PQR file of N, CA, C, O and H, with PARSE charges and radii, in Angstrom:
ATOM      1  N   MET A   1      97.311 106.292  91.294 -0.4000 1.5000
ATOM      2  CA  MET A   1      97.202 105.625  92.594 -0.0000 2.0000
ATOM      3  C   MET A   1      96.168 104.566  92.436  0.5500 1.7000
ATOM      4  O   MET A   1      95.129 104.713  91.794 -0.5500 1.4000
ATOM      5  N   SER A   2      96.558 103.398  93.122 -0.4000 1.5000
ATOM      6  CA  SER A   2      95.709 102.221  92.995 -0.0000 2.0000
ATOM      7  C   SER A   2      94.466 102.231  93.948  0.5500 1.7000
ATOM      8  O   SER A   2      94.425 102.986  94.920 -0.5500 1.4000
ATOM      9  H   SER A   2      97.403 103.279  93.644  0.4000 1.0000
ATOM     10  N   LEU A   3      93.520 101.421  93.655 -0.4000 1.5000
ATOM     11  CA  LEU A   3      92.361 101.282  94.491 -0.0000 2.0000
ATOM     12  C   LEU A   3      92.698 100.820  95.883  0.5500 1.7000
ATOM     13  O   LEU A   3      92.111 101.248  96.877 -0.5500 1.4000
ATOM     14  H   LEU A   3      93.553 100.807  92.866  0.4000 1.0000
ATOM     15  N   GLN A   4      93.682  99.914  95.918 -0.4000 1.5000
ATOM     16  CA  GLN A   4      94.174  99.337  97.251 -0.0000 2.0000
ATOM     17  C   GLN A   4      94.687 100.474  98.189  0.5500 1.7000
ATOM     18  O   GLN A   4      94.483 100.421  99.402 -0.5500 1.4000
ATOM     19  H   GLN A   4      94.159  99.567  95.111  0.4000 1.0000
ATOM     20  N   LEU A   5      95.340 101.478  97.611 -0.4000 1.5000
ATOM     21  CA  LEU A   5      95.810 102.561  98.426 -0.0000 2.0000
ATOM     22  C   LEU A   5      94.660 103.374  99.012  0.5500 1.7000
ATOM     23  O   LEU A   5      94.697 103.719 100.193 -0.5500 1.4000
ATOM     24  H   LEU A   5      95.505 101.521  96.626  0.4000 1.0000
ATOM     25  N   TYR A   6      93.674 103.676  98.242 -0.4000 1.5000
ATOM     26  CA  TYR A   6      92.471 104.411  98.703 -0.0000 2.0000
ATOM     27  C   TYR A   6      91.743 103.608  99.797  0.5500 1.7000
ATOM     28  O   TYR A   6      91.273 104.169 100.787 -0.5500 1.4000
ATOM     29  H   TYR A   6      93.643 103.395  97.283  0.4000 1.0000
ATOM     30  N   VAL A   7      91.660 102.252  99.588 -0.4000 1.5000
ATOM     31  CA  VAL A   7      90.957 101.496 100.587 -0.0000 2.0000
ATOM     32  C   VAL A   7      91.748 101.548 101.881  0.5500 1.7000
ATOM     33  O   VAL A   7      91.172 101.721 102.955 -0.5500 1.4000
ATOM     34  H   VAL A   7      92.042 101.797  98.784  0.4000 1.0000
ATOM     35  N   ASN A   8      93.021 101.405 101.793 -0.4000 1.5000
ATOM     36  CA  ASN A   8      93.850 101.491 102.986 -0.0000 2.0000
ATOM     37  C   ASN A   8      93.808 102.784 103.731  0.5500 1.7000
ATOM     38  O   ASN A   8      93.862 102.818 104.960 -0.5500 1.4000
ATOM     39  H   ASN A   8      93.489 101.265 100.921  0.4000 1.0000
ATOM     40  N   LEU A   9      93.708 103.878 102.960 -0.4000 1.5000
ATOM     41  CA  LEU A   9      93.586 105.232 103.605 -0.0000 2.0000
ATOM     42  C   LEU A   9      92.235 105.339 104.247  0.5500 1.7000
ATOM     43  O   LEU A   9      92.155 105.854 105.363 -0.5500 1.4000
ATOM     44  H   LEU A   9      93.663 103.850 101.961  0.4000 1.0000
ATOM     45  N   ILE A  10      91.201 104.906 103.651 -0.4000 1.5000
ATOM     46  CA  ILE A  10      89.872 104.944 104.233 -0.0000 2.0000
ATOM     47  C   ILE A  10      89.797 104.110 105.534  0.5500 1.7000
ATOM     48  O   ILE A  10      89.122 104.462 106.502 -0.5500 1.4000
ATOM     49  H   ILE A  10      91.266 104.487 102.746  0.4000 1.0000
ATOM     50  N   GLN A  11      90.510 103.020 105.490 -0.4000 1.5000
ATOM     51  CA  GLN A  11      90.560 102.091 106.678 -0.0000 2.0000
ATOM     52  C   GLN A  11      91.276 102.782 107.872  0.5500 1.7000
ATOM     53  O   GLN A  11      90.842 102.699 109.020 -0.5500 1.4000
ATOM     54  H   GLN A  11      91.058 102.735 104.704  0.4000 1.0000
ATOM     55  N   ILE A  12      92.339 103.433 107.553 -0.4000 1.5000
ATOM     56  CA  ILE A  12      93.150 104.123 108.603 -0.0000 2.0000
ATOM     57  C   ILE A  12      92.289 105.344 109.115  0.5500 1.7000
ATOM     58  O   ILE A  12      92.267 105.609 110.317 -0.5500 1.4000
ATOM     59  H   ILE A  12      92.692 103.501 106.620  0.4000 1.0000
ATOM     60  N   ILE A  13      91.633 106.031 108.258 -0.4000 1.5000
ATOM     61  CA  ILE A  13      90.772 107.095 108.827 -0.0000 2.0000
ATOM     62  C   ILE A  13      89.636 106.635 109.706  0.5500 1.7000
ATOM     63  O   ILE A  13      89.317 107.238 110.731 -0.5500 1.4000
ATOM     64  H   ILE A  13      91.652 105.816 107.282  0.4000 1.0000
ATOM     65  N   ILE A  14      89.021 105.515 109.257 -0.4000 1.5000
ATOM     66  CA  ILE A  14      87.912 104.945 110.068 -0.0000 2.0000
ATOM     67  C   ILE A  14      88.536 104.388 111.376  0.5500 1.7000
ATOM     68  O   ILE A  14      87.909 104.532 112.425 -0.5500 1.4000
ATOM     69  H   ILE A  14      89.280 105.025 108.425  0.4000 1.0000
ATOM     70  N   ALA A  15      89.686 103.790 111.369 -0.4000 1.5000
ATOM     71  CA  ALA A  15      90.315 103.248 112.633 -0.0000 2.0000
ATOM     72  C   ALA A  15      90.622 104.379 113.562  0.5500 1.7000
ATOM     73  O   ALA A  15      90.509 104.208 114.776 -0.5500 1.4000
ATOM     74  H   ALA A  15      90.195 103.673 110.517  0.4000 1.0000
ATOM     75  N   VAL A  16      91.001 105.509 113.068 -0.4000 1.5000
ATOM     76  CA  VAL A  16      91.324 106.717 113.982 -0.0000 2.0000
ATOM     77  C   VAL A  16      90.012 107.185 114.553  0.5500 1.7000
ATOM     78  O   VAL A  16      89.916 107.449 115.751 -0.5500 1.4000
ATOM     79  H   VAL A  16      91.094 105.648 112.082  0.4000 1.0000
ATOM     80  N   ALA A  17      89.014 107.291 113.731 -0.4000 1.5000
ATOM     81  CA  ALA A  17      87.714 107.779 114.185 -0.0000 2.0000
ATOM     82  C   ALA A  17      87.092 106.854 115.224  0.5500 1.7000
ATOM     83  O   ALA A  17      86.492 107.323 116.192 -0.5500 1.4000
ATOM     84  H   ALA A  17      89.092 107.076 112.757  0.4000 1.0000
ATOM     85  N   LEU A  18      87.228 105.570 115.036 -0.4000 1.5000
ATOM     86  CA  LEU A  18      86.787 104.524 115.966 -0.0000 2.0000
ATOM     87  C   LEU A  18      87.452 104.696 117.271  0.5500 1.7000
ATOM     88  O   LEU A  18      86.779 104.736 118.301 -0.5500 1.4000
ATOM     89  H   LEU A  18      87.715 105.189 114.250  0.4000 1.0000
ATOM     90  N   THR A  19      88.778 104.802 117.283 -0.4000 1.5000
ATOM     91  CA  THR A  19      89.610 105.011 118.478 -0.0000 2.0000
ATOM     92  C   THR A  19      89.167 106.222 119.252  0.5500 1.7000
ATOM     93  O   THR A  19      89.129 106.166 120.481 -0.5500 1.4000
ATOM     94  H   THR A  19      89.325 104.769 116.446  0.4000 1.0000
ATOM     95  N   VAL A  20      88.831 107.308 118.605 -0.4000 1.5000
ATOM     96  CA  VAL A  20      88.359 108.511 119.250 -0.0000 2.0000
ATOM     97  C   VAL A  20      87.072 108.334 119.878  0.5500 1.7000
ATOM     98  O   VAL A  20      86.848 108.761 121.011 -0.5500 1.4000
ATOM     99  H   VAL A  20      88.862 107.354 117.607  0.4000 1.0000
ATOM    100  N   LEU A  21      86.153 107.670 119.128 -0.4000 1.5000
ATOM    101  CA  LEU A  21      84.774 107.429 119.629 -0.0000 2.0000
ATOM    102  C   LEU A  21      84.806 106.540 120.867  0.5500 1.7000
ATOM    103  O   LEU A  21      84.061 106.779 121.818 -0.5500 1.4000
ATOM    104  H   LEU A  21      86.335 107.323 118.209  0.4000 1.0000
ATOM    105  N   ILE A  22      85.646 105.537 120.867 -0.4000 1.5000
ATOM    106  CA  ILE A  22      85.719 104.546 121.997 -0.0000 2.0000
ATOM    107  C   ILE A  22      86.320 105.290 123.195  0.5500 1.7000
ATOM    108  O   ILE A  22      85.922 105.068 124.339 -0.5500 1.4000
ATOM    109  H   ILE A  22      86.251 105.343 120.095  0.4000 1.0000
ATOM    110  N   LEU A  23      87.254 106.150 122.924 -0.4000 1.5000
ATOM    111  CA  LEU A  23      87.856 106.817 124.112 -0.0000 2.0000
ATOM    112  C   LEU A  23      86.914 107.866 124.684  0.5500 1.7000
ATOM    113  O   LEU A  23      87.035 108.193 125.865 -0.5500 1.4000
ATOM    114  H   LEU A  23      87.577 106.330 121.995  0.4000 1.0000
ATOM    115  N   LEU A  24      85.949 108.430 123.881 -0.4000 1.5000
ATOM    116  CA  LEU A  24      84.979 109.312 124.348 -0.0000 2.0000
ATOM    117  C   LEU A  24      83.951 108.677 125.238  0.5500 1.7000
ATOM    118  O   LEU A  24      83.299 109.404 125.987 -0.5500 1.4000
ATOM    119  H   LEU A  24      85.850 108.164 122.922  0.4000 1.0000
ATOM    120  N   GLN A  25      83.747 107.348 125.218 -0.4000 1.5000
ATOM    121  CA  GLN A  25      82.696 106.678 125.808 -0.0000 2.0000
ATOM    122  C   GLN A  25      83.179 106.151 127.234  0.5500 1.7000
ATOM    123  O   GLN A  25      83.184 104.951 127.510 -0.5500 1.4000
ATOM    124  H   GLN A  25      84.277 106.757 124.610  0.4000 1.0000
ATOM    125  N   THR A  26      83.557 107.082 128.057 -0.4000 1.5000
ATOM    126  CA  THR A  26      84.019 106.676 129.391 -0.0000 2.0000
ATOM    127  C   THR A  26      82.798 106.479 130.319  0.5500 1.7000
ATOM    128  O   THR A  26      82.028 107.415 130.531 -0.5500 1.4000
ATOM    129  H   THR A  26      83.553 108.057 127.833  0.4000 1.0000
ATOM    130  N   LYS A  27      82.635 105.336 130.836 -0.4000 1.5000
ATOM    131  CA  LYS A  27      81.525 105.101 131.755 -0.0000 2.0000
ATOM    132  C   LYS A  27      81.991 105.373 133.134  0.5500 1.7000
ATOM    133  O   LYS A  27      81.366 106.172 133.832 -0.5500 1.4000
ATOM    134  H   LYS A  27      83.261 104.575 130.663  0.4000 1.0000
ATOM    135  N   SER A  28      83.065 104.754 133.586 -0.4000 1.5000
ATOM    136  CA  SER A  28      83.496 104.893 134.946 -0.0000 2.0000
ATOM    137  C   SER A  28      85.036 104.854 134.894  0.5500 1.7000
ATOM    138  O   SER A  28      85.642 103.949 134.322 -0.5500 1.4000
ATOM    139  H   SER A  28      83.573 104.104 133.020  0.4000 1.0000
ATOM    140  N   THR A  29      85.631 105.877 135.517 -0.4000 1.5000
ATOM    141  CA  THR A  29      87.103 106.003 135.393 -0.0000 2.0000
ATOM    142  C   THR A  29      87.849 105.579 136.685  0.5500 1.7000
ATOM    143  O   THR A  29      89.046 105.817 136.842 -0.5500 1.4000
ATOM    144  H   THR A  29      85.138 106.613 135.981  0.4000 1.0000
ATOM    145  N   SER A  30      87.079 104.937 137.606 -0.4000 1.5000
ATOM    146  CA  SER A  30      87.725 104.553 138.887 -0.0000 2.0000
ATOM    147  C   SER A  30      88.617 103.366 138.646  0.5500 1.7000
ATOM    148  O   SER A  30      88.494 102.680 137.631 -0.5500 1.4000
ATOM    149  H   SER A  30      86.106 104.744 137.479  0.4000 1.0000
ATOM    150  N   LEU A  31      89.507 103.122 139.567 -0.4000 1.5000
ATOM    151  CA  LEU A  31      90.482 102.002 139.496 -0.0000 2.0000
ATOM    152  C   LEU A  31      89.792 100.645 139.498  0.5500 1.7000
ATOM    153  O   LEU A  31      90.311  99.679 138.940 -0.5500 1.4000
ATOM    154  H   LEU A  31      89.607 103.678 140.391  0.4000 1.0000
ATOM    155  N   GLY A  32      88.638 100.573 140.118 -0.4000 1.5000
ATOM    156  CA  GLY A  32      87.898  99.286 140.217 -0.0000 2.0000
ATOM    157  C   GLY A  32      87.427  98.852 138.889  0.5500 1.7000
ATOM    158  O   GLY A  32      87.302  97.652 138.646 -0.5500 1.4000
ATOM    159  H   GLY A  32      88.216 101.357 140.572  0.4000 1.0000
ATOM    160  N   SER A  33      87.140  99.827 137.952 -0.4000 1.5000
ATOM    161  CA  SER A  33      86.642  99.412 136.660 -0.0000 2.0000
ATOM    162  C   SER A  33      87.742  98.741 135.801  0.5500 1.7000
ATOM    163  O   SER A  33      87.456  97.990 134.869 -0.5500 1.4000
ATOM    164  H   SER A  33      87.242 100.802 138.149  0.4000 1.0000
ATOM    165  N   VAL A  34      88.987  99.037 136.149 -0.4000 1.5000
ATOM    166  CA  VAL A  34      90.071  98.462 135.299 -0.0000 2.0000
ATOM    167  C   VAL A  34      90.095  96.931 135.532  0.5500 1.7000
ATOM    168  O   VAL A  34      90.428  96.197 134.601 -0.5500 1.4000
ATOM    169  H   VAL A  34      89.220  99.646 136.907  0.4000 1.0000
ATOM    170  N   PHE A  35      89.762  96.430 136.715 -0.4000 1.5000
ATOM    171  CA  PHE A  35      89.796  95.006 137.009 -0.0000 2.0000
ATOM    172  C   PHE A  35      88.451  94.339 136.853  0.5500 1.7000
ATOM    173  O   PHE A  35      88.271  93.201 137.286 -0.5500 1.4000
ATOM    174  H   PHE A  35      89.492  97.026 137.471  0.4000 1.0000
ATOM    175  N   GLY A  36      87.505  95.024 136.243 -0.4000 1.5000
ATOM    176  CA  GLY A  36      86.218  94.400 135.993 -0.0000 2.0000
ATOM    177  C   GLY A  36      85.167  94.717 137.002  0.5500 1.7000
ATOM    178  O   GLY A  36      84.029  94.272 136.852 -0.5500 1.4000
ATOM    179  H   GLY A  36      87.652  95.948 135.891  0.4000 1.0000
ATOM    180  N   GLY A  37      85.493  95.476 138.043 -0.4000 1.5000
ATOM    181  CA  GLY A  37      84.456  95.858 139.071 -0.0000 2.0000
ATOM    182  C   GLY A  37      83.589  96.979 138.474  0.5500 1.7000
ATOM    183  O   GLY A  37      84.080  98.023 138.044 -0.5500 1.4000
ATOM    184  H   GLY A  37      86.418  95.838 138.164  0.4000 1.0000
ATOM    185  N   ASP A  38      82.319  96.717 138.470 -0.4000 1.5000
ATOM    186  CA  ASP A  38      81.387  97.762 137.998 -0.0000 2.0000
ATOM    187  C   ASP A  38      80.114  97.761 138.732  0.5500 1.7000
ATOM    188  O   ASP A  38      79.663  96.700 139.163 -0.5500 1.4000
ATOM    189  H   ASP A  38      81.919  95.869 138.819  0.4000 1.0000
ATOM    190  N   SER A  39      79.499  98.887 138.906 -0.4000 1.5000
ATOM    191  CA  SER A  39      78.223  98.903 139.619 -0.0000 2.0000
ATOM    192  C   SER A  39      77.169  98.051 139.003  0.5500 1.7000
ATOM    193  O   SER A  39      77.198  97.861 137.788 -0.5500 1.4000
ATOM    194  H   SER A  39      79.866  99.749 138.557  0.4000 1.0000
ATOM    195  N   ALA A  40      76.232  97.520 139.751 -0.4000 1.5000
ATOM    196  CA  ALA A  40      75.143  96.653 139.228 -0.0000 2.0000
ATOM    197  C   ALA A  40      74.058  97.546 138.628  0.5500 1.7000
ATOM    198  O   ALA A  40      73.096  96.990 138.099 -0.5500 1.4000
ATOM    199  H   ALA A  40      76.208  97.674 140.739  0.4000 1.0000
ATOM    200  N   ILE A  41      74.121  98.799 138.661 -0.4000 1.5000
ATOM    201  CA  ILE A  41      73.117  99.704 138.108 -0.0000 2.0000
ATOM    202  C   ILE A  41      73.286  99.786 136.606  0.5500 1.7000
ATOM    203  O   ILE A  41      74.344 100.176 136.111 -0.5500 1.4000
ATOM    204  H   ILE A  41      74.903  99.251 139.091  0.4000 1.0000
ATOM    205  N   HIS A  42      72.185  99.399 135.843 -0.4000 1.5000
ATOM    206  CA  HIS A  42      72.172  99.484 134.502 -0.0000 2.0000
ATOM    207  C   HIS A  42      71.169 100.576 134.104  0.5500 1.7000
ATOM    208  O   HIS A  42      70.027 100.578 134.562 -0.5500 1.4000
ATOM    209  H   HIS A  42      71.326  99.082 136.245  0.4000 1.0000
ATOM    210  N   ARG A  43      71.624 101.525 133.226 -0.4000 1.5000
ATOM    211  CA  ARG A  43      70.737 102.508 132.786 -0.0000 2.0000
ATOM    212  C   ARG A  43      70.682 102.615 131.307  0.5500 1.7000
ATOM    213  O   ARG A  43      71.541 102.068 130.616 -0.5500 1.4000
ATOM    214  H   ARG A  43      72.553 101.524 132.854  0.4000 1.0000
ATOM    215  N   THR A  44      69.683 103.315 130.781 -0.4000 1.5000
ATOM    216  CA  THR A  44      69.663 103.462 129.325 -0.0000 2.0000
ATOM    217  C   THR A  44      70.481 104.607 128.899  0.5500 1.7000
ATOM    218  O   THR A  44      70.626 105.562 129.662 -0.5500 1.4000
ATOM    219  H   THR A  44      68.986 103.760 131.342  0.4000 1.0000
ATOM    220  N   ARG A  45      71.036 104.580 127.709 -0.4000 1.5000
ATOM    221  CA  ARG A  45      71.752 105.633 127.152 -0.0000 2.0000
ATOM    222  C   ARG A  45      70.820 106.680 126.616  0.5500 1.7000
ATOM    223  O   ARG A  45      69.758 106.356 126.084 -0.5500 1.4000
ATOM    224  H   ARG A  45      70.918 103.804 127.090  0.4000 1.0000
ATOM    225  N   ARG A  46      71.197 107.933 126.747 -0.4000 1.5000
ATOM    226  CA  ARG A  46      70.391 109.084 126.290 -0.0000 2.0000
ATOM    227  C   ARG A  46      71.228 110.106 125.670  0.5500 1.7000
ATOM    228  O   ARG A  46      72.377 110.258 126.085 -0.5500 1.4000
ATOM    229  H   ARG A  46      72.060 108.196 127.180  0.4000 1.0000
ATOM    230  N   GLY A  47      70.746 110.863 124.662 -0.4000 1.5000
ATOM    231  CA  GLY A  47      71.356 112.042 124.236 -0.0000 2.0000
ATOM    232  C   GLY A  47      72.681 111.692 123.487  0.5500 1.7000
ATOM    233  O   GLY A  47      72.717 110.823 122.615 -0.5500 1.4000
ATOM    234  H   GLY A  47      69.813 110.739 124.324  0.4000 1.0000
ATOM    235  N   VAL A  48      73.697 112.371 123.852 -0.4000 1.5000
ATOM    236  CA  VAL A  48      74.976 112.332 123.200 -0.0000 2.0000
ATOM    237  C   VAL A  48      75.551 110.911 123.339  0.5500 1.7000
ATOM    238  O   VAL A  48      76.093 110.345 122.389 -0.5500 1.4000
ATOM    239  H   VAL A  48      73.668 113.076 124.560  0.4000 1.0000
ATOM    240  N   GLU A  49      75.411 110.340 124.590 -0.4000 1.5000
ATOM    241  CA  GLU A  49      75.917 109.053 124.857 -0.0000 2.0000
ATOM    242  C   GLU A  49      75.240 107.972 123.931  0.5500 1.7000
ATOM    243  O   GLU A  49      75.941 107.082 123.451 -0.5500 1.4000
ATOM    244  H   GLU A  49      74.971 110.800 125.362  0.4000 1.0000
ATOM    245  N   LYS A  50      73.957 108.032 123.686 -0.4000 1.5000
ATOM    246  CA  LYS A  50      73.392 107.138 122.734 -0.0000 2.0000
ATOM    247  C   LYS A  50      73.867 107.323 121.307  0.5500 1.7000
ATOM    248  O   LYS A  50      74.028 106.357 120.562 -0.5500 1.4000
ATOM    249  H   LYS A  50      73.387 108.755 124.076  0.4000 1.0000
ATOM    250  N   THR A  51      74.087 108.560 120.938 -0.4000 1.5000
ATOM    251  CA  THR A  51      74.569 108.869 119.562 -0.0000 2.0000
ATOM    252  C   THR A  51      75.981 108.351 119.430  0.5500 1.7000
ATOM    253  O   THR A  51      76.305 107.750 118.406 -0.5500 1.4000
ATOM    254  H   THR A  51      73.956 109.345 121.543  0.4000 1.0000
ATOM    255  N   LEU A  52      76.828 108.549 120.402 -0.4000 1.5000
ATOM    256  CA  LEU A  52      78.238 108.002 120.351 -0.0000 2.0000
ATOM    257  C   LEU A  52      78.215 106.524 120.202  0.5500 1.7000
ATOM    258  O   LEU A  52      78.978 105.966 119.413 -0.5500 1.4000
ATOM    259  H   LEU A  52      76.565 109.038 121.234  0.4000 1.0000
ATOM    260  N   HIS A  53      77.360 105.869 120.940 -0.4000 1.5000
ATOM    261  CA  HIS A  53      77.292 104.325 120.998 -0.0000 2.0000
ATOM    262  C   HIS A  53      76.830 103.864 119.564  0.5500 1.7000
ATOM    263  O   HIS A  53      77.446 102.966 118.991 -0.5500 1.4000
ATOM    264  H   HIS A  53      76.740 106.322 121.581  0.4000 1.0000
ATOM    265  N   GLN A  54      75.778 104.462 119.007 -0.4000 1.5000
ATOM    266  CA  GLN A  54      75.247 104.086 117.698 -0.0000 2.0000
ATOM    267  C   GLN A  54      76.364 104.299 116.639  0.5500 1.7000
ATOM    268  O   GLN A  54      76.634 103.429 115.811 -0.5500 1.4000
ATOM    269  H   GLN A  54      75.278 105.191 119.473  0.4000 1.0000
ATOM    270  N   THR A  55      76.976 105.450 116.702 -0.4000 1.5000
ATOM    271  CA  THR A  55      77.997 105.761 115.712 -0.0000 2.0000
ATOM    272  C   THR A  55      79.163 104.887 115.717  0.5500 1.7000
ATOM    273  O   THR A  55      79.784 104.618 114.689 -0.5500 1.4000
ATOM    274  H   THR A  55      76.757 106.156 117.374  0.4000 1.0000
ATOM    275  N   THR A  56      79.491 104.398 116.988 -0.4000 1.5000
ATOM    276  CA  THR A  56      80.585 103.407 117.156 -0.0000 2.0000
ATOM    277  C   THR A  56      80.194 102.095 116.454  0.5500 1.7000
ATOM    278  O   THR A  56      80.981 101.490 115.726 -0.5500 1.4000
ATOM    279  H   THR A  56      78.986 104.617 117.824  0.4000 1.0000
ATOM    280  N   ILE A  57      79.012 101.707 116.694 -0.4000 1.5000
ATOM    281  CA  ILE A  57      78.557 100.487 116.033 -0.0000 2.0000
ATOM    282  C   ILE A  57      78.533 100.514 114.514  0.5500 1.7000
ATOM    283  O   ILE A  57      78.891  99.548 113.840 -0.5500 1.4000
ATOM    284  H   ILE A  57      78.373 102.198 117.286  0.4000 1.0000
ATOM    285  N   VAL A  58      78.111 101.619 114.018 -0.4000 1.5000
ATOM    286  CA  VAL A  58      78.082 101.802 112.506 -0.0000 2.0000
ATOM    287  C   VAL A  58      79.444 101.820 111.951  0.5500 1.7000
ATOM    288  O   VAL A  58      79.714 101.180 110.934 -0.5500 1.4000
ATOM    289  H   VAL A  58      77.820 102.404 114.565  0.4000 1.0000
ATOM    290  N   LEU A  59      80.384 102.588 112.633 -0.4000 1.5000
ATOM    291  CA  LEU A  59      81.759 102.670 112.149 -0.0000 2.0000
ATOM    292  C   LEU A  59      82.469 101.381 112.257  0.5500 1.7000
ATOM    293  O   LEU A  59      83.339 101.093 111.435 -0.5500 1.4000
ATOM    294  H   LEU A  59      80.165 103.108 113.459  0.4000 1.0000
ATOM    295  N   SER A  60      82.141 100.567 113.252 -0.4000 1.5000
ATOM    296  CA  SER A  60      82.714  99.182 113.414 -0.0000 2.0000
ATOM    297  C   SER A  60      82.361  98.328 112.246  0.5500 1.7000
ATOM    298  O   SER A  60      83.211  97.642 111.678 -0.5500 1.4000
ATOM    299  H   SER A  60      81.434 100.801 113.919  0.4000 1.0000
ATOM    300  N   ALA A  61      81.044  98.368 111.867 -0.4000 1.5000
ATOM    301  CA  ALA A  61      80.550  97.602 110.699 -0.0000 2.0000
ATOM    302  C   ALA A  61      81.227  98.028 109.444  0.5500 1.7000
ATOM    303  O   ALA A  61      81.664  97.215 108.629 -0.5500 1.4000
ATOM    304  H   ALA A  61      80.354  98.925 112.329  0.4000 1.0000
ATOM    305  N   ILE A  62      81.309  99.372 109.298 -0.4000 1.5000
ATOM    306  CA  ILE A  62      81.924  99.884 108.049 -0.0000 2.0000
ATOM    307  C   ILE A  62      83.444  99.460 108.002  0.5500 1.7000
ATOM    308  O   ILE A  62      83.939  99.114 106.930 -0.5500 1.4000
ATOM    309  H   ILE A  62      80.955 100.032 109.960  0.4000 1.0000
ATOM    310  N   PHE A  63      84.175  99.486 109.158 -0.4000 1.5000
ATOM    311  CA  PHE A  63      85.545  99.118 109.253 -0.0000 2.0000
ATOM    312  C   PHE A  63      85.602  97.630 108.821  0.5500 1.7000
ATOM    313  O   PHE A  63      86.452  97.264 108.009 -0.5500 1.4000
ATOM    314  H   PHE A  63      83.772  99.767 110.029  0.4000 1.0000
ATOM    315  N   PHE A  64      84.770  96.833 109.320 -0.4000 1.5000
ATOM    316  CA  PHE A  64      84.806  95.367 109.011 -0.0000 2.0000
ATOM    317  C   PHE A  64      84.612  95.123 107.556  0.5500 1.7000
ATOM    318  O   PHE A  64      85.324  94.320 106.953 -0.5500 1.4000
ATOM    319  H   PHE A  64      84.079  97.131 109.980  0.4000 1.0000
ATOM    320  N   LEU A  65      83.573  95.864 106.924 -0.4000 1.5000
ATOM    321  CA  LEU A  65      83.308  95.717 105.477 -0.0000 2.0000
ATOM    322  C   LEU A  65      84.596  96.204 104.634  0.5500 1.7000
ATOM    323  O   LEU A  65      84.986  95.590 103.640 -0.5500 1.4000
ATOM    324  H   LEU A  65      82.994  96.516 107.414  0.4000 1.0000
ATOM    325  N   ILE A  66      85.156  97.254 105.081 -0.4000 1.5000
ATOM    326  CA  ILE A  66      86.330  97.855 104.356 -0.0000 2.0000
ATOM    327  C   ILE A  66      87.525  96.797 104.484  0.5500 1.7000
ATOM    328  O   ILE A  66      88.331  96.620 103.570 -0.5500 1.4000
ATOM    329  H   ILE A  66      84.840  97.753 105.889  0.4000 1.0000
ATOM    330  N   ALA A  67      87.560  96.182 105.578 -0.4000 1.5000
ATOM    331  CA  ALA A  67      88.744  95.182 105.742 -0.0000 2.0000
ATOM    332  C   ALA A  67      88.482  94.005 104.913  0.5500 1.7000
ATOM    333  O   ALA A  67      89.458  93.465 104.393 -0.5500 1.4000
ATOM    334  H   ALA A  67      86.906  96.326 106.320  0.4000 1.0000
ATOM    335  N   VAL A  68      87.243  93.495 104.697 -0.4000 1.5000
ATOM    336  CA  VAL A  68      86.893  92.466 103.847 -0.0000 2.0000
ATOM    337  C   VAL A  68      87.181  92.837 102.401  0.5500 1.7000
ATOM    338  O   VAL A  68      87.705  92.034 101.629 -0.5500 1.4000
ATOM    339  H   VAL A  68      86.450  93.933 105.119  0.4000 1.0000
ATOM    340  N   LEU A  69      86.823  94.089 102.043 -0.4000 1.5000
ATOM    341  CA  LEU A  69      87.030  94.602 100.739 -0.0000 2.0000
ATOM    342  C   LEU A  69      88.492  94.644 100.437  0.5500 1.7000
ATOM    343  O   LEU A  69      88.893  94.321  99.319 -0.5500 1.4000
ATOM    344  H   LEU A  69      86.397  94.741 102.669  0.4000 1.0000
ATOM    345  N   SER A  70      89.314  95.032 101.390 -0.4000 1.5000
ATOM    346  CA  SER A  70      90.748  95.124 101.219 -0.0000 2.0000
ATOM    347  C   SER A  70      91.329  93.789 100.877  0.5500 1.7000
ATOM    348  O   SER A  70      92.180  93.662  99.997 -0.5500 1.4000
ATOM    349  H   SER A  70      88.988  95.295 102.298  0.4000 1.0000
ATOM    350  N   VAL A  71      90.838  92.754 101.612 -0.4000 1.5000
ATOM    351  CA  VAL A  71      91.312  91.433 101.352 -0.0000 2.0000
ATOM    352  C   VAL A  71      90.874  91.003  99.990  0.5500 1.7000
ATOM    353  O   VAL A  71      91.715  90.435  99.293 -0.5500 1.4000
ATOM    354  H   VAL A  71      90.146  92.857 102.327  0.4000 1.0000
ATOM    355  N   ILE A  72      89.709  91.190  99.531 -0.4000 1.5000
ATOM    356  CA  ILE A  72      89.220  90.840  98.230 -0.0000 2.0000
ATOM    357  C   ILE A  72      90.006  91.530  97.119  0.5500 1.7000
ATOM    358  O   ILE A  72      90.312  90.915  96.097 -0.5500 1.4000
ATOM    359  H   ILE A  72      89.026  91.651 100.097  0.4000 1.0000
ATOM    360  N   ILE A  73      90.333  92.804  97.316 -0.4000 1.5000
ATOM    361  CA  ILE A  73      91.076  93.495  96.269 -0.0000 2.0000
ATOM    362  C   ILE A  73      92.579  93.043  96.220  0.5500 1.7000
ATOM    363  O   ILE A  73      93.196  93.017  95.155 -0.5500 1.4000
ATOM    364  H   ILE A  73      90.085  93.304  98.146  0.4000 1.0000
ATOM    365  N   ALA A  74      93.105  92.709  97.350 -0.4000 1.5000
ATOM    366  CA  ALA A  74      94.508  92.209  97.371 -0.0000 2.0000
ATOM    367  C   ALA A  74      94.609  90.820  96.759  0.5500 1.7000
ATOM    368  O   ALA A  74      95.711  90.425  96.377 -0.5500 1.4000
ATOM    369  H   ALA A  74      92.604  92.730  98.215  0.4000 1.0000
ATOM    370  N   ALA A  75      93.570  90.085  96.646 -0.4000 1.5000
ATOM    371  CA  ALA A  75      93.687  88.715  96.106 -0.0000 2.0000
ATOM    372  C   ALA A  75      93.668  88.696  94.652  0.5500 1.7000
ATOM    373  O   ALA A  75      93.757  87.627  94.048 -0.5500 1.4000
ATOM    374  H   ALA A  75      92.675  90.406  96.956  0.4000 1.0000
TER
END
């Protein structure tokens, strides 16, 4: 098995994990939020919400680096 296959598998796994993390971060599920309506109250993230947010950022950066690595390997 080639290195390109392993990189692609890792990228798929990270993409699925990112999708799950993003879907877990529901702020407001009302219909108004679909069209951009949001309350003006801003609060800090705490506990699990903060951990999910930070994990999403880290996985996004890793996904980007793996995508760049995939392009470099393919060339």
